[in-house]
N, C-alpha and C positions, 0 to 999 in steps of 0.2 A: 504494500500500500504506500502511496506517496507520502512524503513528509508533510509538516504543517502547511496549511494554505492560509496565507495572510489576506486580510481584507482591510479596508480602511477602518472598520469598526470592530472586527472580531477575527479570531483565528480558529481553525479546526485542526486537530491533531489526533493521532491514534492515542487511545487511553493507555496510561501506564499504571503499574501497581499503586503508585502514590495517588492516583485519581479515584481509587475505589470508594473511599468515604464520600466524596462528592457525588460519585455515580449513584451510590445507594440512596443518598439524600434526594437526588433528582428522581430516581425510580419511585420513591415513596410519594413525591409530589405528583408524579404521573398517576400513580394508583389512586390518590385522593381525587384527582381531576376525573378519572374514569369511574369513580365510585366503586372501586374494587380493592380498597385498602385492606379489607379483611382477608383477601386472598394472597396478599403480598407478604410472604414469610421468609424470603431469601435474606441472607446475611452477607456481611462483608467477606467472610471466609468462603462462602459459596461463590461469590464473584471472583475472588482471588484464584480459586481452583478452576472455575469455568473459563476465565479470560487469560490466565497466565500459568495454569497448571501444566503438567506433562501431556495431557490430552486436551488441548485447547478446544473448547466447544463453541465459542463465540468470540466476536471482536467488538470493540466499541470505539466511537469517535467522541471526543469532548470538544465542545465549542466554548470559547472563552472571550469575554469582553474585558480587556485588560487582564487582571489576574483572577477575575471572578468566573466561576463555572456558570455558563448561560444555558447550556443544553447538551443533549447527547443523542447519539444513535447507536443502538446495539443490534448487531446482525450476525447471521450465521449462513450456512450454505445448505441447499436442499438439492433434490434431483427430480427432473421431469422425465418420466418414461415416454411421454409423447414426443419429446424433443431429443431424448437420449443425451441430455446435457445437464450440467449443474445449473443451479440458479442461486441467486442471492435473496435471502429472506430477511427483511427488516422487521425485527421483533418490536423495537421501541424507537420512536422519534419523539423527543420532548424538548421544548424550549420554554424556559420560565416566562410567564406573562410579561414581565417588564422588559424582556429582550425580544419579544415578537415584533415583527415588522422591520427588522434589520436585515432580513434575508438569510438568517442562519438555517432555518429549516430547509429552504430551497437549496442552499449551498451544500448541505449534507446530502440531500436527495441526489443532486447532480453528481457529487463526488462518488456516491455509492453506485449510481447508474454507470458512470465512467469505469469504475472498478469492474462491474459485471460485464460491460461491453469489452473492455480491454482483455479480460480473461476468457472471452469467448462464451460466456454463459448465455443461456437461452431466455432467462427470465429474471426480473427483479420484482418481487412481490411483497405485500404486507397486508395486514388486516386493519380495518377501521370500524369503530363502533357505529351502528346505524344512526344513532342520535347526534353524532359529532359532525353536524352540518358544516361548521367552518373548516374542519380538516378535509371533509369530502370535497368541498368546493376548491380548496387549495390543491388537492391531489389532481382533480380533474383539470384545473388550470395548468398543471404541470404536464398534462398529456396522459395521465393514468386513466385506466378504465376501472370503474367500480363494478364488480361482477355480482349483480343482484341475484343471479340464479344459483350461486354457490353459498353454502353455509359451512362454517367451521364446526367440526364435530370433535368433542373433547371428552376424555375419560380421565379423571384425576382422583387423588385421595382414596377414600374408602371404596368408591366405585371401581377404581383401577385395581385395588387389591382384590375385591370380590370377583371381578372379571378374570383376573390372573389365576385365581384359585378354582375356577370352574373346570 
């Protein structure tokens, strides 16, 4: 991944282990915004392992305005059987409200799209909550297609355990 991208008002760089406390704080703010705080149980050590452990599971970008964390993008890779190619999955994109409108979210999406394109991936995908109209409109303005005919299916917690034990 390319190094830090300077802007007149912000920078975007790959997350480092030192960024984990700020990353987790932003994740909690995202969970509050999405009304999902009760589901957010990850810890700093979970992110240390996932982002920087021996079997790296995801990567993150951190946006800064000066020395203040302003937002983040957390992403990983998936695979499309229809394309027989890898894809880039954006798990989280978050910018603190006071830093919205500076182009941070757009810059992170562009950077990740470039990464997917340069690596020859077939897709760049993410999910958005159906009530998050500002995000939906923002993504559409960026050229994304909101796929209304698809639904995310999830099994977690006790339901995952019960299914696994059948």
